[in-house]
C-alpha positions, -999 to +999 in steps of 0.1 A: -212+054-073-205+030-101-210-007-098-176-013-113-149-022-088-113-011-090-089-039-080-055-028-067-027-051-059+002-036-041+037-046-028+068-031-014+103-044-015+136-036+002+171-049-003+183-045+032+159-031+058+166-002+057+181-001+023+172+006-013+135+000-018+108-001-043+070-001-045+047-014-071+010-016-079-013-031-105-047-014-109-075-031-128-107-015-138-133-024-164-109-045-185-081-020-183-048-022-163-024+004-151+010-004-136+028+020-114+060+018-094+087+039-078+117+037-054+137+053-027+174+050-022+172+045+016+139+033+031+122+004+049+099-023+036+070-010+056+074+025+041+074+009+006+043-011+014+025+020+026+037+040-004+024+015-029-012+019-015-009+057-012+003+062-047-024+039-061-051+059-043-037+092-054-044+085-090-080+076-086-098+109-091-134+100-082-151+082-054-149+045-061-154+010-048-120-005-044-106-039-034-070-035-022-050-067-021-017-066-001+007-091+013+014-067+042-004-075+074+012-042+087-007-022+061-040-041+063-041-043+101-028-008+105-055+009+084-084-014+094-076-020+131-047-002+148-053+033+134-084+039+154-066+036+187-035+054+174-057+085+167-075+082+201-041+080+219-025+109+200-006+087+175+009+065+202+011+027+201-003+005+228+031+006+244+029+044+244+056+049+218+052+072+188+036+055+158+062+048+131+055+063+097+028+086+111+028+109+081+022+080+057-006+066+079-023+100+080-021+103+042-034+068+037-062+075+062-072+106+044-071+090+009-090+059+020-119+079+034-126+092-002-136+056-013-153+025-002-124+000+003-124-037+010-090-048+023-077-082+013-045-100+025-027-127+006+004-145+015+033-131-006+053-151-031+027-179-034+017-174-071-012-149-067-011-132-101-018-096-089+006-099-060+033-114-081+029-085-107+031-059-079+063-076-066+078-075-100+070-038-103+084-031-068+117-048-077+118-029-110+117+003-089+148-009-070+166-021-102+161+014-118+179+031-088+213+021-101 
C-alpha cells in the first residue's frame, strides 16, 4: 500500500427533506484534486450524505489509505459504530425497526472494506475548506436539476 493518503471531503444537501437533493465530494491526492457531484429530484439529506461517500469510493480503483471528512454524524456513526449491530440483528435498529437506507449502507460497507479508512467529523458551515467545497458541489447538483 502506498504511503500517500487520499483525503475525501463529502457533503449532502436537500431543499426540503424529502425534496430535491445533491451530493458533492472533493478528493485530494498527491497534489491533485477531483471534484464530483450529483443530484436526485426527490430524496433525503441522509441519502445524499451517504451517496457522496459511496460515489467517492467508487472511483478509487486500488486499495488505498483514505481520510474521509464528513459533517454527517449519521454517516460517521453509522459506518463506524451502528452497522455492526445492524448486521448482527438482521438489519434492524436497536428499536427493532428496519434500518433506513439499508441498500446504501450495504454498498458503503462493501466499498469501505476495500480500503483503510479513517473517518473524521467536522461541524458543517464553519469554514472548513474541504467541507465548504463539498457543500458548494452538493448545492451545484441541486441547482443543475432545474
